[in-house]
VOBA-1610 file (N, C-alpha, C; in pm, whole numbers, padded with zeros to 5 digits, always signed):
BEGIN
Met+00080-00112+00011Met+00016-00012-00007Met+00102+00146-00010Ser+00044+00209-00080Ser+00111+00355-00080Ser+00034+00470-00065Ala+00085+00553-00027Ala+00000+00716-00053Ala+00062+00792-00113Thr+00005+00893-00148Thr+00081+00992-00261Thr+00016+01142-00189Leu+00097+01224-00155Leu+00087+01334-00091Leu+00068+01433-00203Arg-00066+01494-00226Arg-00077+01623-00334Arg-00099+01751-00227Leu-00007+01820-00297Leu-00010+01905-00233Leu-00099+02047-00329His-00168+02125-00228His-00238+02246-00303His-00153+02281-00403Pro-00233+02345-00516Pro-00130+02419-00623Pro-00048+02526-00583Asp-00113+02610-00479Asp-00055+02719-00418Asp+00024+02726-00307Ala+00070+02584-00269Ala+00113+02548-00132Ala+00247+02628-00116Glu+00316+02620-00209Glu+00474+02732-00232Glu+00436+02860-00197Glu+00338+02940-00263Glu+00331+03064-00240Glu+00276+03077-00063Arg+00180+03003-00046Arg+00116+03003+00107Arg+00205+02977+00170Leu+00333+02887+00157Leu+00437+02891+00265Leu+00517+03005+00255Arg+00541+03059+00177Arg+00625+03184+00144Arg+00533+03310+00220Gln+00413+03290+00203Gln+00375+03425+00254Gln+00346+03413+00417Tyr+00341+03259+00454Tyr+00357+03297+00601Tyr+00478+03295+00665Leu+00597+03249+00584Leu+00734+03257+00652Leu+00785+03380+00642Gln+00742+03448+00523Gln+00828+03604+00498Gln+00835+03674+00601Pro+00713+03697+00671Pro+00751+03780+00800Pro+00831+03724+00901Ala+00857+03593+00953Ala+00967+03542+01029Ala+01088+03577+00970Leu+01095+03543+00823Leu+01238+03553+00758Leu+01298+03721+00783Glu+01199+03776+00782Glu+01243+03948+00765Glu+01283+03966+00913Val+01202+03940+01003Val+01239+03935+01173Val+01373+03907+01177Val+01430+03784+01114Val+01507+03736+01140Val+01651+03799+01075Ala+01635+03904+00943Ala+01728+03969+00910Ala+01723+04107+00958Asp+01598+04134+01008Asp+01622+04286+01106Asp+01684+04265+01260Thr+01659+04166+01297Thr+01721+04138+01420Thr+01885+04113+01411Thr+01923+04029+01330Thr+02069+04011+01287Thr+02125+04152+01258Leu+02048+04206+01159Leu+02123+04342+01135Leu+02175+04423+01223Arg+02055+04427+01328Arg+02067+04533+01441Arg+02173+04481+01544Phe+02190+04344+01550Phe+02313+04294+01638Phe+02414+04322+01601Leu+02452+04290+01469Leu+02575+04319+01420Leu+02596+04462+01398Gln+02500+04544+01387Gln+02555+04729+01382Gln+02567+04770+01553Glu+02512+04682+01630Glu+02541+04728+01787Glu+02676+04651+01788Lys+02710+04531+01771Lys+02848+04477+01802Lys+02988+04559+01748Leu+02920+04607+01610Leu+03056+04663+01540Leu+03095+04849+01547Asn+02997+04841+01650Asn+02992+05005+01664Asn+03071+05044+01793Gln+03155+04950+01873Gln+03211+04956+02009Gln+03354+04979+01973Pro+03396+04980+02076Pro+03558+05005+02098Pro+03589+04885+02159Gly+03730+04849+02117Gly+03743+04721+02180Gly+03832+04727+02304Thr+03869+04629+02373Thr+03932+04622+02519Thr+04053+04618+02537Gly+04115+04644+02393Gly+04300+04613+02385Gly+04335+04717+02374Ile+04450+04727+02271Ile+04555+04867+02286Ile+04525+04941+02229His+04523+05043+02269His+04463+05174+02199His+04603+05230+02094His+04628+05221+02010His+04716+05215+01896His+04722+05365+01857Pro+04824+05437+01844Pro+04817+05559+01806Pro+04786+05605+01657Gly+04687+05713+01652Gly+04637+05721+01548Gly+04488+05657+01485Leu+04461+05574+01576Leu+04333+05500+01589Leu+04264+05577+01677Pro+04114+05585+01659Pro+04009+05666+01748Pro+03972+05557+01876Asn+03981+05461+01867Asn+03944+05345+01979Asn+04047+05241+02007Pro+04041+05191+02116Pro+04128+05105+02154Pro+04092+04973+02049Ser+04189+04916+02015Ser+04176+04757+01906Ser+04088+04653+02003Ser+04033+04562+01910Ser+04005+04460+01998Ser+04092+04329+02024Asn+04024+04271+02139Asn+04124+04158+02173Asn+04071+04033+02105Pro+04165+03891+02119Pro+04096+03800+02047Pro+03992+03760+02118Gly+03903+03703+02021Gly+03805+03667+02063Gly+03664+03741+02049Glu+03701+03882+02020Glu+03600+04004+02063Glu+03569+04027+01896Tyr+03439+04101+01929Tyr+03426+04143+01759Tyr+03504+04244+01716Pro+03536+04291+01589Pro+03633+04384+01553Pro+03601+04503+01635Ala+03672+04621+01671Ala+03673+04719+01725Ala+03600+04850+01628Lys+03540+04962+01626Lys+03506+05029+01566Lys+03639+05139+01536Gln+03695+05160+01421Gln+03780+05209+01374Gln+03739+05336+01303Ser+03721+05262+01157Ser+03701+05368+01056Ser+03589+05384+01034Gly+03466+05303+01070Gly+03322+05277+01083Gly+03306+05272+00905Ala+03383+05201+00838Ala+03384+05173+00705Ala+03301+05016+00713Leu+03354+04937+00796Leu+03294+04784+00792Leu+03109+04822+00851Leu+03114+04927+00946Leu+02968+04939+01009Leu+02880+05005+00899Ala+02956+05098+00789Ala+02860+05173+00700Ala+02789+05094+00601Cys+02871+04970+00542Cys+02832+04854+00473Cys+02748+04745+00516Leu+02717+04755+00640Leu+02597+04647+00697Leu+02466+04702+00642Gly+02420+04579+00602Gly+02293+04618+00546Gly+02223+04498+00525Lys+02063+04463+00473Lys+01999+04328+00470Lys+01945+04357+00313Ala+01919+04244+00272Ala+01848+04241+00121Ala+01741+04146+00093Lys+01644+04159+00042Lys+01547+04051-00008Lys+01579+04003-00138Leu+01611+03900-00133Leu+01679+03814-00280Leu+01550+03779-00325Gly+01549+03744-00449Gly+01447+03700-00557Gly+01367+03587-00536Asp+01414+03511-00440Asp+01369+03364-00423Asp+01281+03376-00274Gly+01280+03510-00198Gly+01198+03536-00087Gly+01315+03552+00029Ser+01442+03470-00013Ser+01527+03451+00097Ser+01589+03624+00145Trp+01679+03615+00273Trp+01726+03740+00289Trp+01889+03706+00301Val+01933+03814+00274Val+02094+03809+00294Val+02142+03932+00417Val+02186+03924+00466Val+02260+04005+00627Val+02404+04038+00592Gly+02474+04133+00591Gly+02622+04134+00609Gly+02656+04253+00544Ala+02795+04250+00502Ala+02840+04364+00449Ala+02827+04354+00282Leu+02743+04479+00261Leu+02694+04477+00117Leu+02733+04589+00047Asn+02780+04558-00062Asn+02828+04659-00168Asn+02703+04756-00217Ser+02565+04710-00194Ser+02450+04789-00247Ser+02413+04874-00120Val+02489+04876+00012Val+02463+04962+00096Val+02561+05052+00095Ser+02691+05031+00091Ser+02808+05103+00094Ser+02940+05011+00029Pro+03006+05081-00015Pro+03136+04975-00077Pro+03237+04929+00043Val+03224+04776+00024Val+03258+04692+00127Val+03429+04727+00142Pro+03476+04758+00268Pro+03642+04735+00271Pro+03669+04633+00277Pro+03804+04599+00218Pro+03866+04487+00192Pro+03880+04417+00372Glu+03869+04488+00453Glu+03872+04496+00585Glu+03771+04352+00657Ala+03646+04379+00557Ala+03541+04295+00596Ala+03578+04152+00581Trp+03651+04132+00454Trp+03699+03985+00407Trp+03815+03948+00547Ala+03918+04029+00500Ala+04022+04014+00584Ala+04011+03994+00725Leu+03932+04043+00776Leu+03898+04037+00976Leu+03805+03874+00950Glu+03754+03851+00865Glu+03676+03703+00884Glu+03806+03582+00851Phe+03878+03615+00722Phe+03905+03539+00648Phe+04105+03565+00634Pro+04154+03588+00754Pro+04281+03616+00725Pro+04408+03555+00649Gln+04391+03410+00663Gln+04476+03323+00607Gln+04514+03340+00454Pro+04393+03371+00366Pro+04426+03301+00215Pro+04563+03418+00184Pro+04617+03358+00084Pro+04739+03440+00032Pro+04721+03587-00030Asn+04573+03569-00086Asn+04510+03698-00142Asn+04461+03782-00024Ser+04463+03757+00079Ser+04400+03835+00189Ser+04460+03999+00193Pro+04358+04103+00165Pro+04423+04209+00175Pro+04510+04286+00306Val+04467+04211+00397Val+04518+04248+00547Val+04589+04127+00595Ser+04707+04131+00640Ser+04775+03998+00682Ser+04734+03995+00854Arg+04703+03886+00873Arg+04677+03855+01052Arg+04782+03765+01075Ser+04888+03765+01021Ser+04982+03653+01060Ser+05040+03662+01184Thr+05035+03736+01248Thr+05094+03753+01408Thr+04987+03672+01497Gly+05011+03685+01638Gly+04971+03620+01714Gly+04830+03654+01776Tyr+04810+03802+01739Tyr+04679+03852+01777Tyr+04552+03811+01713Gly+04574+03697+01595Gly+04423+03639+01500Gly+04367+03734+01440Ala+04280+03681+01405Ala+04158+03725+01315Ala+04071+03794+01408Arg+03987+03838+01335Arg+03852+03933+01401Arg+03720+03872+01359Pro+03703+03711+01359Pro+03594+03663+01263Pro+03462+03772+01338Trp+03374+03831+01245Trp+03258+03899+01328Trp+03129+03830+01251Leu+03103+03807+01102Leu+02993+03731+01081Leu+02977+03561+01123Ser+03065+03493+01142Ser+03112+03368+01174Ser+03070+03376+01329Lys+03127+03457+01394Lys+03113+03484+01524Lys+02965+03511+01589Ala+02885+03599+01499Ala+02760+03626+01524Ala+02688+03519+01511Leu+02674+03419+01402Leu+02629+03304+01393Leu+02624+03197+01480Gly+02731+03210+01595Gly+02713+03077+01727Gly+02670+03182+01824Asp+02686+03319+01832Asp+02661+03394+01937Asp+02550+03373+02033Ser+02518+03351+02140Ser+02422+03293+02204Ser+02309+03402+02210Glu+02366+03523+02252Glu+02295+03614+02264Glu+02220+03678+02149Leu+02282+03683+02033Leu+02199+03689+01898Leu+02073+03558+01902Gln+02113+03455+01923Gln+02011+03325+01926Gln+01911+03391+02037Ala+01926+03430+02157Ala+01837+03463+02243Ala+01742+03583+02148Gln+01803+03670+02118Gln+01717+03772+02044Gln+01650+03758+01951Leu+01690+03648+01851Leu+01633+03600+01765Leu+01491+03518+01834Arg+01532+03446+01906Arg+01426+03356+01968Arg+01314+03445+02024Ala+01327+03604+02100Ala+01231+03655+02158Ala+01167+03739+02017Ala+01238+03766+01909Ala+01170+03808+01782Ala+01095+03752+01731Leu+01103+03634+01724Leu+01022+03545+01666Leu+00916+03499+01732Asn+00911+03485+01874Asn+00817+03461+01981Asn+00723+03574+01944Ala+00772+03708+01923Ala+00687+03812+01922Ala+00578+03820+01828Leu+00585+03733+01722Leu+00528+03710+01622Leu+00390+03649+01599Arg+00428+03565+01728Arg+00295+03484+01759Arg+00193+03555+01781
//
């Protein structure tokens, strides 16, 4: 015996309609979180010529020029999904956006071969329990 599941002809559109508010809340919450975390001084050394102390290993990158912060944004893609992060459509993405996250490739525009290490900001946010709590709260508020 077998059964065939038949979906309503507009099931995909109905799902998209119901999921879209949740996807947008996730994008909004993630963007606000990144803007907050990347708009702070670090707790490390205050190097001459920089406006703020640098970040220590394990921290989000400290705000210095503001170029990374300026390019943060969100965009809805054609398939209904959202992208959040450093977007050229918002402001030119500085080389540091990539280099802070991925310092090791030979073509990295910023060398981070010292013991101080990288300052991954996007991958750090994905695993951040504070962001996860904010996402849960925002999604629960939709109910």
